[in-house]
N, CA, C and O of each residue as an XYZ file, in Angstrom:
944
protein
N       0.872     -1.361      0.195
C       0.129     -0.181     -0.055
C       0.761      1.276     -0.005
O       0.275      2.253     -0.573
N       1.834      1.272      0.705
C       2.962      2.463      0.725
C       3.489      2.555     -0.459
O       3.676      3.727     -0.788
N       3.844      1.678     -1.333
C       4.348      1.869     -2.441
C       3.469      2.437     -3.536
O       3.875      3.242     -4.373
N       2.262      1.970     -3.473
C       1.281      2.139     -4.186
C       0.917      3.830     -4.047
O       0.654      4.512     -5.037
N       0.945      4.302     -2.830
C       0.557      5.564     -2.507
C       1.659      6.370     -3.133
O       1.313      7.353     -3.787
N       2.930      6.094     -3.027
C       4.121      6.867     -3.323
C       3.894      7.215     -4.789
O       3.943      8.405     -5.103
N       3.637      6.246     -5.764
C       3.088      6.183     -7.002
C       2.125      7.136     -7.469
O       2.205      7.722     -8.549
N       1.264      7.265     -6.672
C       0.023      8.107     -6.858
C       0.731      9.671     -6.633
O       0.628     10.521     -7.517
N       1.316      9.887     -5.594
C       1.582     11.025     -5.319
C       2.652     11.643     -6.158
O       2.720     12.869     -6.249
N       3.553     10.795     -6.820
C       4.208     11.227     -8.049
C       3.460     11.372     -9.018
O       4.084     12.169     -9.718
N       2.465     11.116     -9.569
C       1.683     11.103    -10.642
C       1.169     12.430    -10.373
O       1.331     13.287    -11.240
N       0.534     12.740     -9.226
C       0.073     14.060     -8.795
C       0.940     15.223     -8.806
O       0.588     16.303     -9.281
N       2.091     14.999     -8.274
C       3.001     15.889     -8.642
C       3.396     16.627     -9.643
O       3.640     17.833     -9.622
N       3.486     15.609    -10.871
C       3.922     15.719    -12.153
C       2.811     16.399    -12.928
O       3.038     17.078    -13.930
N       1.505     16.176    -12.388
C       0.400     16.753    -12.975
C       0.171     18.314    -12.666
O      -0.134     19.202    -13.462
N       0.469     18.413    -10.919
C       0.499     19.739    -10.724
C       1.832     20.660    -11.184
O       1.626     21.873    -11.210
N       3.082     20.227    -11.523
C       3.823     20.920    -12.000
C       3.381     21.022    -13.594
O       3.389     22.187    -13.991
N       3.141     20.408    -14.216
C       2.544     20.807    -15.560
C       1.640     21.626    -15.797
O       1.616     22.277    -16.841
N       0.579     21.746    -14.688
C      -0.530     22.738    -14.784
C       0.072     23.859    -14.329
O      -0.303     24.847    -14.960
N       1.196     24.192    -13.117
C       1.760     25.489    -13.371
C       2.754     26.006    -14.180
O       2.931     27.187    -14.477
N       3.527     24.825    -14.586
C       4.383     25.570    -15.803
C       3.510     26.191    -17.045
O       3.830     27.244    -17.596
N       2.292     25.356    -17.442
C       1.509     25.568    -18.667
C       0.579     26.882    -18.457
O      -0.023     27.349    -19.423
N       0.486     27.420    -17.266
C      -0.247     28.731    -16.823
C      -1.609     28.683    -16.402
O      -2.352     29.652    -16.245
N      -1.975     27.028    -16.168
C      -3.260     26.777    -15.831
C      -3.374     27.210    -14.522
O      -4.487     27.618    -14.189
N      -2.278     27.220    -13.508
C      -2.244     27.567    -12.578
C      -1.297     28.804    -12.301
O      -0.225     28.580    -11.739
N      -1.626     30.073    -12.656
C      -0.653     30.860    -13.050
C       0.199     31.386    -11.740
O      -0.283     31.386    -10.608
N       1.392     31.787    -12.018
C       2.054     32.428    -10.827
C       1.424     33.232     -9.889
O       0.351     33.733    -10.228
N       1.872     33.471     -8.747
C       1.020     34.342     -7.536
C      -0.323     33.986     -7.383
O      -1.049     34.672     -6.663
N      -0.795     32.885     -8.038
C      -2.090     32.778     -7.777
C      -2.381     31.677     -6.867
O      -1.462     30.990     -6.421
N      -3.744     31.438     -6.526
C      -3.997     30.438     -5.209
C      -4.470     29.244     -6.086
O      -5.189     29.270     -7.084
N      -3.826     28.090     -5.399
C      -4.356     27.087     -5.986
C      -5.640     26.437     -5.787
O      -6.175     26.938     -4.798
N      -6.340     25.555     -6.299
C      -7.819     25.091     -5.871
C      -7.559     24.570     -4.178
O      -6.449     24.407     -3.672
N      -8.664     24.403     -3.604
C      -8.637     23.786     -2.363
C      -8.416     22.138     -2.410
O      -8.859     21.533     -3.387
N      -7.810     21.499     -1.474
C      -7.382     20.248     -1.491
C      -8.619     19.436     -1.819
O      -8.551     18.384     -2.455
N      -9.782     19.965     -1.356
C     -11.086     18.988     -1.907
C     -11.361     18.967     -3.021
O     -11.748     17.942     -3.583
N     -11.191     20.367     -3.734
C     -11.116     20.202     -5.429
C     -10.271     19.422     -5.937
O     -10.595     18.568     -6.763
N      -8.999     19.607     -5.498
C      -7.764     18.902     -6.335
C      -8.087     17.383     -6.124
O      -7.982     16.563     -7.036
N      -8.479     17.078     -4.881
C      -8.736     15.515     -4.725
C      -9.730     14.887     -5.865
O      -9.555     13.854     -6.511
N     -10.829     15.813     -5.928
C     -11.716     15.483     -6.887
C     -11.354     15.420     -8.401
O     -11.701     14.570     -9.222
N     -10.556     16.551     -8.581
C      -9.927     16.548    -10.028
C      -9.282     15.417    -10.213
O      -9.601     14.680    -11.146
N      -8.263     15.097     -9.347
C      -7.188     13.880     -9.890
C      -7.842     12.481     -9.321
O      -7.306     11.415     -9.622
N      -8.952     12.513     -8.537
C      -9.455     11.365     -8.167
C      -8.826     10.409     -7.078
O      -8.954      9.194     -6.927
N      -7.997     11.492     -6.259
C      -7.121     10.742     -5.273
C      -7.437     10.955     -3.959
O      -8.145     11.962     -3.952
N      -7.267     10.476     -2.643
C      -7.386     11.005     -1.446
C      -6.626     12.066     -0.865
O      -5.878     12.656     -1.644
N      -6.641     12.370      0.087
C      -6.230     13.630      0.638
C      -4.300     13.625      0.524
O      -3.490     14.459      0.118
N      -4.138     11.869      1.270
C      -2.768     11.607      1.606
C      -1.808     11.929      0.410
O      -0.832     12.674      0.498
N      -2.194     11.303     -0.662
C      -1.086     11.391     -1.911
C      -1.088     12.713     -2.455
O      -0.131     13.027     -3.163
N      -2.044     13.581     -2.233
C      -2.083     15.056     -2.676
C      -1.330     16.027     -1.853
O      -0.791     17.050     -2.276
N      -1.354     15.494     -0.330
C      -0.617     16.264      0.611
C       0.645     15.966      0.457
O       1.434     16.902      0.587
N       1.176     14.645      0.151
C       2.513     14.558     -0.390
C       2.968     15.320     -1.269
O       4.029     15.919     -1.096
N       2.344     15.418     -2.218
C       2.823     15.929     -3.781
C       2.788     17.383     -3.081
O       3.921     17.863     -3.057
N       1.983     18.071     -2.608
C       1.829     19.555     -2.102
C       3.336     19.992     -1.137
O       3.881     21.093     -1.221
N       3.796     18.888     -0.275
C       4.874     19.072      0.444
C       6.106     19.117     -0.443
O       7.052     19.893     -0.308
N       5.978     18.282     -1.264
C       7.313     18.366     -2.293
C       7.360     19.579     -2.987
O       8.477     20.071     -3.150
N       6.235     20.254     -3.496
C       6.049     21.464     -4.299
C       6.530     22.506     -3.147
O       7.350     23.389     -3.401
N       6.171     22.398     -2.349
C       6.471     23.769     -1.163
C       8.179     23.345     -0.805
O       8.939     24.311     -0.883
N       8.681     22.308     -0.512
C       9.977     22.178     -0.237
C      10.702     22.446     -1.420
O      11.910     22.663     -1.317
N      10.140     22.465     -2.557
C      11.051     22.929     -3.857
C      10.999     24.431     -3.798
O      11.931     25.024     -4.342
N      10.136     25.073     -3.272
C       9.692     26.648     -3.712
C       9.126     26.762     -4.618
O       9.214     27.834     -5.216
N       8.300     25.727     -5.125
C       7.296     25.934     -6.172
C       6.241     26.708     -5.636
O       5.932     27.739     -6.235
N       5.602     26.367     -4.551
C       4.444     26.839     -3.725
C       4.516     27.275     -2.684
O       5.465     26.762     -2.091
N       3.861     28.180     -1.945
C       4.069     28.755     -0.633
C       2.663     28.218      0.134
O       1.543     28.481     -0.305
N       2.889     27.484      1.260
C       1.547     27.229      1.909
C       1.266     28.275      3.088
O       2.128     28.689      3.863
N       0.050     28.595      3.090
C      -0.015     29.336      4.261
C      -1.058     28.877      4.708
O      -1.990     28.342      4.106
N      -0.844     29.187      6.350
C      -1.762     28.562      7.429
C      -3.117     29.464      7.293
O      -3.186     30.683      7.450
N      -4.209     28.539      6.951
C      -5.508     29.358      6.872
C      -5.660     30.108      5.484
O      -6.640     30.794      5.194
N      -4.794     29.936      4.835
C      -4.608     30.778      3.507
C      -4.515     30.128      2.405
O      -4.467     30.735      1.335
N      -4.471     28.693      2.479
C      -4.076     27.928      1.188
C      -2.790     27.936      0.528
O      -1.774     28.533      0.885
N      -3.014     26.998     -0.752
C      -1.380     26.957     -1.232
C      -1.427     28.181     -2.738
O      -2.235     28.359     -3.650
N      -0.328     28.707     -2.416
C      -0.084     29.820     -3.353
C       1.369     29.520     -4.375
O       2.409     29.082     -3.885
N       1.237     29.793     -5.626
C       2.110     29.390     -6.636
C       2.963     30.618     -6.704
O       2.574     31.752     -6.982
N       4.334     30.185     -6.373
C       5.058     31.210     -6.098
C       6.087     31.450     -7.588
O       6.430     30.580     -8.388
N       6.371     32.742     -7.608
C       7.268     32.969     -9.051
C       8.568     32.409     -8.984
O       9.312     32.632     -8.029
N       8.903     31.650    -10.006
C      10.471     30.977     -9.757
C      11.298     31.657    -10.619
O      11.180     31.512    -11.835
N      12.346     32.582     -9.997
C      13.416     33.136    -10.790
C      14.497     32.523    -10.520
O      14.736     31.962     -9.451
N      15.419     32.607    -11.729
C      16.648     32.245    -11.512
C      17.665     33.264    -10.442
O      18.534     32.996     -9.613
N      17.043     34.570    -10.955
C      17.648     35.710    -10.197
C      17.672     35.360     -8.658
O      18.644     35.606     -7.944
N      16.719     34.871     -8.295
C      16.443     34.596     -6.619
C      17.160     33.180     -6.246
O      17.228     32.672     -5.127
N      17.668     32.683     -7.456
C      18.220     31.102     -7.217
C      17.779     30.703     -5.870
O      18.557     30.959     -4.951
N      16.438     30.002     -5.539
C      15.967     29.196     -5.070
C      17.084     27.608     -4.967
O      17.402     26.983     -5.979
N      17.394     27.328     -3.973
C      18.494     26.317     -3.903
C      17.816     25.214     -4.197
O      18.495     24.292     -4.650
N      16.351     24.986     -4.036
C      15.511     23.546     -4.027
C      14.961     23.751     -5.235
O      14.355     22.739     -5.587
N      14.898     24.768     -6.157
C      13.978     24.817     -7.041
C      14.135     23.638     -8.032
O      15.240     23.146     -8.256
N      12.859     23.148     -8.690
C      13.288     22.377     -9.637
C      13.440     23.024    -10.918
O      12.591     23.812    -11.335
N      14.756     22.647    -11.727
C      15.068     23.689    -13.018
C      13.926     23.787    -13.890
O      13.553     24.896    -14.271
N      13.165     22.430    -14.345
C      12.694     22.639    -15.399
C      11.364     23.229    -15.037
O      10.381     22.957    -15.726
N      11.251     24.218    -13.733
C       9.993     24.892    -13.745
C      10.300     26.266    -14.193
O       9.404     27.094    -14.361
N      11.360     26.484    -14.361
C      12.072     27.891    -14.635
C      11.428     28.291    -16.390
O      11.430     27.561    -17.381
N      11.055     29.352    -16.275
C      10.850     29.643    -17.859
C      12.140     29.779    -18.865
O      12.992     30.651    -18.694
N      12.177     29.083    -19.640
C      13.450     28.898    -20.572
C      13.735     30.340    -20.846
O      14.962     30.418    -20.783
N      13.311     31.373    -21.083
C      13.888     32.653    -21.395
C      14.805     33.148    -20.270
O      15.602     34.042    -20.556
N      14.774     32.624    -18.927
C      15.850     32.935    -18.063
C      16.937     32.298    -18.176
O      17.939     32.861    -17.734
N      17.086     30.949    -18.789
C      17.992     30.246    -19.072
C      18.847     31.044    -20.160
O      20.070     31.181    -20.166
N      17.940     31.528    -21.059
C      18.708     32.355    -22.165
C      19.509     33.698    -21.867
O      20.448     34.123    -22.540
N      18.859     34.394    -20.518
C      19.304     35.545    -19.995
C      20.435     35.031    -19.097
O      21.190     35.889    -18.640
N      20.652     33.760    -18.786
C      21.881     33.552    -17.993
C      23.015     33.035    -19.143
O      24.180     33.311    -18.859
N      22.843     32.502    -20.080
C      23.783     32.248    -21.268
C      24.116     33.726    -21.986
O      25.155     33.770    -22.645
N      23.378     34.820    -21.907
C      23.748     35.990    -22.424
C      24.663     36.437    -21.341
O      25.720     36.956    -21.699
N      24.455     36.333    -20.253
C      25.405     36.988    -19.389
C      26.804     36.185    -19.522
O      27.849     36.830    -19.606
N      26.815     34.749    -19.539
C      27.946     34.063    -19.730
C      28.645     34.254    -20.697
O      29.844     33.979    -20.638
N      28.095     34.760    -21.799
C      28.547     35.171    -23.099
C      29.636     36.223    -22.828
O      30.851     36.195    -23.027
N      28.767     37.221    -22.277
C      29.495     38.721    -22.016
C      30.775     38.294    -20.996
O      31.891     38.731    -21.276
N      30.639     37.640    -20.093
C      31.864     37.699    -18.983
C      32.904     36.716    -19.534
O      34.086     37.046    -19.437
N      32.557     35.422    -20.162
C      33.420     34.260    -20.421
C      34.423     34.706    -21.894
O      35.594     34.386    -22.096
N      33.516     35.533    -22.783
C      34.505     35.791    -24.105
C      35.408     36.924    -23.510
O      36.539     37.061    -23.976
N      34.971     37.741    -22.508
C      36.123     38.749    -22.209
C      37.308     38.156    -21.377
O      38.499     38.417    -21.552
N      36.706     37.205    -20.319
C      37.787     36.216    -19.908
C      38.691     35.175    -20.600
O      39.747     34.835    -20.066
N      38.267     34.637    -21.846
C      39.084     33.855    -22.516
C      39.912     35.074    -23.301
O      41.060     34.711    -23.557
N      39.646     36.274    -23.694
C      40.424     37.430    -24.259
C      41.627     37.642    -23.218
O      42.811     37.690    -23.550
N      41.154     37.758    -21.946
C      42.263     38.019    -21.035
C      42.988     36.850    -20.723
O      44.206     36.959    -20.580
N      42.444     35.746    -20.592
C      43.364     34.504    -20.428
C      44.443     34.310    -21.464
O      45.598     34.037    -21.138
N      44.035     34.459    -22.779
C      45.050     34.335    -23.735
C      46.349     34.991    -23.381
O      47.392     34.363    -23.558
N      46.365     36.161    -22.912
C      47.239     36.915    -22.717
C      48.001     36.581    -21.443
O      49.232     36.563    -21.459
N      47.268     36.302    -20.278
C      47.588     36.375    -18.825
C      48.116     34.704    -18.202
O      48.853     34.552    -17.228
N      47.519     33.566    -19.050
C      47.470     32.184    -18.670
C      49.257     31.959    -18.396
O      50.269     32.327    -18.994
N      49.001     31.230    -17.278
C      50.485     30.496    -17.096
C      50.680     28.882    -17.659
O      49.736     28.166    -17.993
N      51.609     28.622    -17.676
C      51.634     27.260    -18.284
C      50.891     26.089    -17.285
O      50.668     25.015    -17.844
N      50.557     26.190    -16.089
C      49.990     25.260    -15.346
C      48.584     25.825    -15.716
O      47.754     24.937    -15.521
N      48.057     26.871    -16.138
C      46.474     26.813    -16.419
C      46.135     25.927    -17.720
O      45.135     25.227    -17.880
N      47.240     26.131    -18.641
C      47.033     25.329    -19.994
C      46.964     23.669    -19.781
O      46.316     22.853    -20.436
N      47.860     23.448    -18.631
C      47.842     22.240    -18.516
C      46.438     21.510    -17.740
O      45.988     20.387    -17.967
N      46.035     22.312    -16.976
C      45.029     22.339    -16.051
C      43.647     22.030    -17.261
O      42.832     21.110    -17.182
N      43.713     23.058    -18.293
C      42.550     23.168    -19.143
C      42.427     21.896    -20.189
O      41.396     21.345    -20.573
N      44.002     21.557    -20.581
C      43.802     20.408    -21.351
C      43.399     19.204    -21.034
O      42.883     18.339    -21.742
N      43.764     19.206    -19.526
C      43.347     17.881    -18.666
C      41.824     17.773    -18.681
O      41.312     16.660    -18.792
N      41.040     18.925    -18.569
C      39.470     19.050    -18.343
C      38.890     19.031    -19.409
O      37.688     18.772    -19.466
N      39.915     19.412    -20.911
C      39.148     19.278    -22.173
C      39.221     17.640    -22.526
O      38.264     17.215    -23.174
N      40.161     16.781    -22.198
C      40.574     15.611    -22.493
C      39.218     14.706    -21.698
O      38.578     13.823    -22.269
N      39.024     15.087    -20.524
C      38.034     14.503    -19.539
C      36.562     14.797    -20.278
O      35.683     13.936    -20.322
N      36.440     15.920    -20.760
C      35.257     16.362    -21.387
C      34.939     15.516    -22.764
O      33.811     15.133    -23.072
N      36.121     15.296    -23.531
C      35.996     14.557    -24.619
C      35.724     12.920    -24.390
O      35.073     12.252    -25.193
N      36.226     12.465    -23.365
C      35.668     11.196    -22.969
C      34.359     10.842    -22.711
O      33.812      9.838    -23.165
N      33.682     11.943    -21.735
C      32.322     11.803    -21.657
C      31.457     12.233    -22.907
O      30.304     11.841    -23.089
N      32.147     13.086    -23.750
C      31.121     13.226    -24.905
C      31.120     12.367    -25.871
O      30.324     12.507    -26.800
N      32.293     10.985    -25.822
C      32.360      9.920    -26.639
C      31.052      8.930    -25.975
O      30.605      8.073    -26.738
N      30.656      9.000    -25.067
C      29.632      8.191    -24.402
C      28.241      9.049    -24.562
O      27.833      9.917    -23.792
N      27.727      8.656    -25.563
C      26.474      9.614    -26.262
C      25.447      9.407    -24.952
O      24.380     10.013    -25.051
N      25.608      8.797    -24.014
C      24.174      8.752    -22.909
C      24.590      9.113    -21.389
O      24.073      8.750    -20.332
N      25.831     10.049    -21.665
C      26.332     10.842    -20.701
C      26.278     12.311    -20.525
O      26.849     12.961    -21.401
N      25.703     12.966    -19.561
C      25.401     14.180    -20.038
C      26.760     14.911    -19.897
O      26.955     15.662    -20.854
N      27.650     14.908    -19.074
C      28.845     15.429    -19.143
C      29.002     17.039    -18.926
O      29.808     17.740    -19.538
N      27.945     17.552    -17.796
C      27.856     18.968    -17.517
C      28.949     19.220    -16.659
O      29.479     20.330    -16.605
N      29.462     17.867    -15.715
C      30.353     18.418    -14.590
C      31.888     18.821    -15.290
O      32.655     19.686    -14.868
N      32.083     17.972    -16.429
C      33.405     18.077    -17.150
C      33.301     19.416    -18.051
O      34.408     19.892    -18.303
N      32.308     20.052    -18.536
C      32.201     21.392    -19.071
C      32.322     22.435    -18.033
O      33.033     23.434    -18.132
N      31.636     22.151    -17.119
C      31.690     23.104    -15.919
C      32.983     23.553    -15.319
O      33.251     24.655    -14.841
N      33.944     22.192    -15.468
C      35.325     22.552    -15.005
C      36.263     23.152    -15.911
O      37.222     23.789    -15.474
N      36.067     23.003    -17.101
C      36.738     24.011    -18.014
C      36.412     25.371    -18.273
O      37.321     26.201    -18.308
N      35.000     25.769    -18.495
C      34.816     26.972    -18.444
C      35.150     27.575    -17.010
O      35.533     28.742    -17.089
N      35.100     27.081    -15.766
C      35.681     27.451    -14.454
C      37.294     27.764    -14.703
O      37.886     28.750    -14.266
N      37.773     26.878    -15.370
C      39.401     27.153    -15.492
C      39.489     28.292    -16.485
O      40.396     29.124    -16.517
N      38.607     28.243    -17.163
C      39.092     29.304    -18.275
C      39.091     30.774    -17.685
O      39.954     31.652    -17.666
N      37.728     30.702    -17.187
C      37.647     32.394    -16.099
C      38.741     32.642    -15.368
O      39.377     33.687    -15.503
N      39.155     31.439    -14.284
C      40.445     31.466    -13.639
C      41.374     31.994    -14.079
O      42.020     32.774    -13.379
N      41.695     31.740    -15.298
C      42.924     31.832    -16.117
C      43.122     33.244    -16.561
O      44.127     33.583    -17.187
N      42.185     34.046    -16.243
C      42.287     35.413    -16.762
C      42.730     36.436    -15.623
O      42.748     37.655    -15.798
N      43.075     35.818    -14.473
C      43.292     36.456    -13.366
C      42.808     37.565    -13.084
O      43.596     38.493    -12.905
N      41.305     37.808    -12.957
C      40.758     38.727    -12.697
C      40.024     38.372    -11.316
O      38.980     37.747    -11.499
N      40.282     38.585    -10.209
C      39.498     37.693     -8.800
C      37.932     38.397     -8.772
O      37.105     37.760     -8.121
N      37.490     39.583     -9.388
C      36.234     39.924     -9.611
C      35.599     38.846    -10.683
O      34.551     38.289    -10.357
N      36.069     38.606    -11.669
C      35.396     37.735    -12.953
C      35.422     36.340    -12.043
O      34.343     35.749    -11.985
N      36.421     35.822    -11.407
C      36.450     34.250    -10.524
C      35.672     34.378     -9.806
O      34.925     33.400     -9.847
N      35.212     35.472     -8.705
C      34.211     35.430     -7.760
C      32.888     35.205     -8.415
O      32.236     34.203     -8.118
N      32.451     36.070     -9.283
C      31.154     36.012     -9.963
C      31.150     34.953    -10.485
O      30.021     34.475    -10.375
N      31.766     34.349    -10.971
C      31.236     32.902    -11.745
C      31.104     31.844    -10.316
O      30.162     31.089    -10.077
N      32.297     32.044     -9.510
C      32.141     31.202     -8.581
C      30.602     31.023     -7.665
O      30.081     30.032     -7.154
N      30.170     32.509     -7.740
C      28.993     32.494     -6.874
C      27.817     32.029     -7.529
O      26.783     31.682     -6.958
N      28.054     32.040     -8.923
C      26.804     31.557    -10.040
C      26.879     30.037    -10.207
O      26.085     29.421    -10.918
N      27.933     29.427     -9.475
C      28.449     27.889     -9.978
C      27.124     26.864     -9.520
O      26.942     25.891    -10.252
N      26.487     26.987     -8.712
C      25.183     25.818     -8.515
C      24.404     26.108     -9.862
O      24.116     25.217    -10.661
N      24.123     27.320    -10.015
C      23.125     27.835    -11.059
C      23.742     27.378    -12.410
O      23.069     26.656    -13.146
N      25.033     27.781    -12.780
C      25.808     27.242    -13.774
C      25.767     25.723    -14.094
O      25.536     25.398    -15.259
N      25.993     24.673    -13.058
C      25.830     23.560    -13.005
C      24.413     23.021    -13.444
O      24.254     22.098    -14.242
N      23.414     23.713    -12.822
C      22.048     23.295    -13.185
C      21.866     23.679    -14.862
O      21.667     22.807    -15.708
N      21.953     24.879    -15.118
C      22.041     25.415    -16.538
C      22.829     24.009    -17.695
O      22.187     23.392    -18.545
N      24.092     23.842    -17.430
C      24.535     22.937    -18.238
C      23.957     21.799    -18.494
O      23.795     21.350    -19.628
N      23.535     21.147    -17.224
C      22.797     19.970    -17.103
C      21.435     19.986    -18.109
O      21.210     19.170    -19.004
N      20.639     21.066    -17.743
C      19.420     21.453    -18.748
C      19.813     21.531    -19.808
O      19.174     20.802    -20.567
N      20.912     22.306    -20.473
C      21.203     22.153    -21.900
C      21.748     21.035    -22.432
O      21.270     20.522    -23.445
N      22.803     20.544    -21.803
C      23.489     19.103    -22.409
C      22.584     18.067    -22.487
O      22.827     17.266    -23.390
N      21.439     17.802    -21.691
C      20.686     16.909    -21.639
C      19.919     16.935    -23.080
O      19.551     15.851    -23.531
N      19.665     18.115    -23.813
C      19.168     18.010    -25.182
C      19.922     17.513    -26.426
O      19.478     17.513    -27.574
N      21.576     16.934    -25.873
C      22.224     16.279    -26.778
C      22.274     14.768    -26.718
O      22.838     13.995    -27.492
N      21.559     14.511    -25.627
C      21.550     12.881    -25.447
C      21.397     12.015    -26.552
O      20.365     12.089    -27.220
N      22.191     11.287    -26.806
C      21.822     10.400    -27.630
C      22.337     10.611    -29.267
O      22.254      9.746    -30.139
N      22.826     11.837    -29.418
C      23.209     12.541    -30.472
C      24.647     12.824    -30.834
O      25.251     13.830    -30.460
N      25.087     11.988    -31.491
C      26.732     11.795    -31.566
C      27.489     13.078    -31.991
O      28.451     13.635    -31.463
N      26.641     13.441    -33.308
C      27.221     14.366    -33.992
C      27.059     15.471    -33.460
O      28.051     16.165    -33.684
N      26.122     16.124    -32.716
C      25.894     17.184    -31.623
C      27.138     17.492    -30.727
O      27.786     18.530    -30.600
N      27.285     16.091    -30.065
C      28.067     16.120    -28.944
C      29.570     16.329    -29.336
O      30.332     16.934    -28.582
N      29.967     15.823    -30.513
C      31.011     15.894    -31.193
C      31.410     17.420    -31.343
O      32.534     17.871    -31.123
N      30.361     18.099    -31.733
C      30.257     19.582    -32.312
C      30.503     20.473    -31.013
O      31.014     21.580    -31.178
N      30.138     20.015    -29.625
C      30.133     20.564    -28.591
C      31.414     20.523    -28.281
O      31.902     21.559    -27.831
N      32.277     19.327    -28.441
C      33.611     19.196    -27.904
C      34.559     20.045    -28.843
O      35.465     20.780    -28.447
N      34.239     19.845    -29.991
C      34.956     20.660    -30.946
C      35.000     22.341    -30.649
O      36.044     22.992    -30.611
N      33.892     22.790    -30.485
C      33.830     24.243    -29.738
C      34.735     24.283    -28.897
O      35.556     25.153    -29.187
N      35.057     23.533    -27.632
C      35.613     23.707    -26.703
C      37.035     23.609    -27.006
O      37.797     24.288    -26.317
N      37.526     22.853    -27.950
C      38.929     22.466    -28.540
C      39.432     23.893    -29.086
O      40.536     24.393    -28.865
N      38.274     24.498    -29.927
C      38.672     26.047    -30.572
C      39.105     26.955    -29.605
O      39.963     27.822    -29.774
N      38.362     26.680    -28.397
C      38.622     27.818    -27.444
C      40.135     27.835    -26.778
O      40.918     28.764    -26.583
N      40.216     26.450    -26.518
C      41.303     26.062    -25.602
C      42.343     26.364    -26.557
O      43.183     27.080    -26.012
N      42.662     26.083    -27.888
C      43.504     26.079    -28.972
C      44.061     27.658    -29.196
O      45.230     27.945    -29.455
N      43.001     28.570    -29.041
C      43.081     29.928    -29.130
C      43.990     30.553    -27.911
O      45.101     31.073    -28.013
N      43.161     30.344    -26.674
C      44.122     30.260    -25.715
C      45.717     29.923    -25.323
O      46.605     30.541    -24.736
N      45.620     28.836    -25.852
C      47.252     28.121    -25.927
C      48.104     28.952    -26.679
O      49.273     29.143    -26.345
N      47.506     29.537    -27.834
C      48.261     30.556    -28.963
C      48.303     31.754    -28.534
O      48.898     32.556    -29.253
N      47.770     32.196    -27.403
C      47.590     33.575    -27.031
C      47.146     34.315    -28.054
O      47.784     35.244    -28.550
N      45.895     33.888    -28.458
C      45.174     34.637    -29.502
C      43.915     35.139    -29.074
O      42.858     34.558    -29.320
N      44.012     36.352    -28.354
C      43.112     36.780    -27.652
C      41.599     36.837    -28.267
O      40.614     36.255    -27.812
N      41.660     37.663    -29.387
C      40.545     37.746    -30.414
C      39.885     36.364    -30.715
O      38.687     36.088    -30.767
N      40.834     35.673    -30.877
C      40.177     34.124    -31.540
C      39.729     33.586    -30.509
O      38.827     32.776    -30.719
N      40.114     33.782    -29.170
C      39.581     33.148    -27.938
C      38.190     33.462    -27.557
O      37.271     32.729    -27.192
N      38.272     34.803    -27.742
C      37.020     35.579    -27.513
C      35.566     35.083    -28.368
O      34.469     34.815    -27.877
N      36.033     35.066    -29.971
C      35.225     34.843    -30.707
C      35.127     33.165    -30.791
O      34.513     32.663    -31.733
N      35.609     32.518    -30.006
C      35.155     31.173    -30.118
C      34.249     30.952    -28.973
O      33.310     30.157    -29.022
N      34.572     31.728    -27.857
C      33.627     31.539    -26.841
C      32.066     31.927    -27.276
O      31.034     31.290    -27.065
N      32.247     33.108    -27.909
C      31.142     33.706    -28.327
C      30.126     32.718    -29.217
O      28.943     32.471    -28.985
N      30.845     32.302    -30.153
C      30.531     31.164    -31.083
C      29.873     29.912    -30.298
O      28.736     29.506    -30.539
N      30.787     29.320    -29.269
C      30.113     28.269    -28.854
C      28.636     28.723    -27.897
O      27.579     28.101    -27.997
N      28.818     29.802    -27.074
C      27.657     30.019    -26.390
C      26.463     30.344    -27.178
O      25.336     29.925    -26.918
N      26.821     31.236    -28.309
C      25.564     31.497    -29.418
C      24.970     30.128    -29.741
O      23.764     29.885    -29.751
N      25.893     29.311    -29.988
C      25.168     28.004    -30.723
C      24.418     27.232    -29.525
O      23.502     26.442    -29.751
N      24.903     27.541    -28.181
C      24.051     26.960    -27.108
C      22.451     27.703    -26.773
O      21.495     27.190    -26.193
N      22.554     28.826    -27.258
C      21.416     29.676    -26.975
C      20.099     29.544    -28.497
O      18.875     29.673    -28.458
N      20.969     29.262    -29.618
C      20.186     28.621    -30.617
C      19.375     27.613    -30.374
O      18.156     27.548    -30.532
N      20.384     26.556    -29.842
C      19.661     25.325    -29.627
C      18.445     25.140    -28.583
O      17.661     24.190    -28.554
N      18.466     26.244    -27.748
C      17.490     26.898    -26.627
C      16.649     27.712    -27.326
O      16.037     28.507    -26.614
N      16.412     27.767    -28.557
C      15.586     28.605    -29.424
C      15.503     29.864    -28.685
O      14.456     30.118    -28.090
N      16.685     30.850    -28.647
C      16.537     31.916    -27.936
C      16.522     33.115    -29.327
O      17.475     33.495    -30.006
N      15.083     33.495    -29.413
C      14.987     34.442    -30.471
C      15.528     35.673    -30.696
O      15.336     36.379    -31.687
N      16.346     35.959    -29.558
C      17.154     37.154    -29.573
C      18.350     36.791    -30.629
O      18.578     37.490    -31.617
N      18.941     35.841    -30.363
C      20.026     35.458    -31.342
C      19.646     34.980    -32.509
O      20.438     35.060    -33.448
N      18.412     34.408    -32.688
C      18.107     33.662    -33.939
C      17.688     34.915    -35.010
O      17.853     34.838    -36.227
N      17.184     35.937    -34.389
C      16.815     37.037    -35.246
C      17.975     37.782    -36.028
O      17.982     38.181    -37.192
N      19.240     37.872    -34.766
C      20.559     38.618    -35.240
C      21.421     37.882    -36.292
O      22.314     38.470    -36.902
N      21.159     36.729    -36.462
C      21.684     35.787    -37.450
C      21.264     35.822    -38.506
O      21.683     35.044    -39.363
C-alpha cells in the first residue's frame, strides 16, 4: 500500500507541475482547495498532501496557514536552492547564457595573454575529460563542461570575474545539465560541442585573444540557438 501511494503522489506531483508550468495555475495565484484537487485527480488527501509538500519544499508553492497554497514566482535571479530547474521559464536560461557570453568571452580574451603554463595543463586535462564523456552519448557531461569553463575564467586572473562565476556555480551547473541533456543520444551534436571547446582551448594556448573571444561567443551562441533564443536567431 505504501509503494502504491507513493506512485500516486508522484503522478499528482507531475500533473501539478505541468499545470503550473502551462499557466493553468498562474504565478502568484492560489491553488484550488485540497477538496477540489482530490476530486479533480480522483485521489485521497494523503497522496495530494505528499505532492504539495514536495512542491513547497522545492520553493514552487507557498503554503499559508489558513490561506491555502499559492504558486510562487520561480526566478533564476532569486536562486532558490531547491527549485526544480524544469519549472523555470526557458527565457531565463537565455538570459543566463547571455550573461555568460559577456563574462566568458572577455575572460577568454584576458586568459589568452595572462595564462600560465599550469593553466594550459589544467585546461587540457579538463578538455580530455570532456572528450571522454562526449564519446559516451548517454553521459550528460555537465561536470566536465563546468570545470573547463571555470578554469578558463580563472586563467584570466581577475578576482572579480572568478568570484562572480563562483557565486553562480550552482546555477551554472544546473543550466549546463539542462542544456546538455538536449544532446543525449546525438553523437554528432556532442562531437560539435567538444570541437567548440577545443577551438577555445587552442586559441588561448596560442595567446590569440581575439580568436579566443570569438570562439567563446560562437560556442555560447550555438547553445542559445539550440534553446531557441529568438534574440540570437533574429540577429543571425
